[in-house]
C-alpha positions in Angstrom: 0.0 0.0 0.0 1.6 3.3 -1.1 1.7 6.4 0.9 -1.2 8.0 -1.1 -3.5 5.2 0.0 -2.6 5.6 3.7 -3.4 9.3 3.4 -6.7 8.5 1.7 -7.5 6.1 4.5 -6.7 8.7 7.1 -8.9 11.4 5.5 -11.8 9.0 5.0 -11.3 7.1 8.2 -10.7 3.9 6.2 -14.2 4.2 4.6 -14.2 4.4 0.9 -17.4 5.1 -1.0 -17.8 1.5 -2.2 -17.3 0.2 1.3 -19.7 2.8 2.7 -22.5 1.6 0.3 -21.8 -2.0 1.2 -21.8 -1.3 4.9 -25.0 0.7 4.6 -26.8 -1.9 2.6 -25.8 -4.8 4.9 -26.5 -2.6 7.9 -30.0 -1.8 6.6 -29.5 2.0 6.7 -32.9 3.3 5.7 -31.7 6.7 4.6 -29.3 5.0 2.1 -32.2 3.1 0.6 -34.0 6.4 -0.1 -30.9 8.0 -1.4 -30.3 5.2 -3.9 -34.0 5.2 -4.9 -34.0 8.9 -5.7 -30.7 8.6 -7.6 -32.1 5.8 -9.7 -35.4 7.6 -10.3 -33.4 10.5 -11.6 -31.8 8.2 -14.2 -34.9 8.7 -16.4 -33.7 12.3 -17.0 -30.9 10.9 -19.2 -33.5 9.9 -21.8 -34.8 13.5 -22.7 -31.2 14.8 -22.4 -30.0 12.2 -24.9 -32.9 13.0 -27.2 -32.0 16.7 -27.1 -28.3 15.9 -27.7 -29.2 13.7 -30.8 -31.5 16.4 -32.1 -28.7 19.0 -31.8 -30.5 21.2 -29.4 -27.7 20.9 -26.7 -24.0 20.0 -27.3 -23.4 16.3 -27.7 -21.3 14.8 -25.0 -19.8 12.1 -27.1 -20.5 9.9 -30.2 -24.1 9.0 -30.9 -23.6 5.4 -29.7 -22.5 6.7 -26.3 -25.5 9.1 -26.1 -27.8 6.2 -26.9 -26.1 4.0 -24.3 -26.5 6.6 -21.6 -30.2 6.8 -22.4 -30.4 3.0 -22.1 -28.6 3.0 -18.8 -31.0 5.7 -17.5 -34.0 3.6 -18.5 -32.5 0.6 -16.7 -31.9 2.7 -13.6 -35.5 3.9 -13.6 -36.8 0.3 -13.9 -34.6 -0.8 -11.0 -36.0 2.2 -9.0 -39.5 1.1 -9.8 -38.6 -2.4 -8.6 -37.2 -1.0 -5.4 -40.4 1.0 -4.8 -42.5 -2.1 -5.4 -40.3 -4.1 -3.0 -40.6 -1.3 -0.4 -44.4 -1.5 -0.6 -44.2 -5.3 -0.2 -41.4 -5.8 2.4 -40.1 -2.4 3.6 -36.7 -0.9 3.0 -34.1 -3.5 2.2 -36.8 -6.2 2.4 -37.1 -6.2 6.1 
């Protein structure tokens, strides 16, 4: 482990973002469930943004295939958010 990693561990108290998500999910942190749900619901905003990019109304952020891919990822995120919401209604946050 290089010196840079030790400094990062010291600044973040050894908790990197990926570990924090894992700990929160396993620990059943309710607020994290809602944060992830909102972030995934916002994924649908990629679809109109991609349409505007492809229509030339706003600057394109990359090649057309990339813009279409980001729109597809946004739709998948939205479907996952809907599944999370349905699961919440059925079993509560994190299926508890």
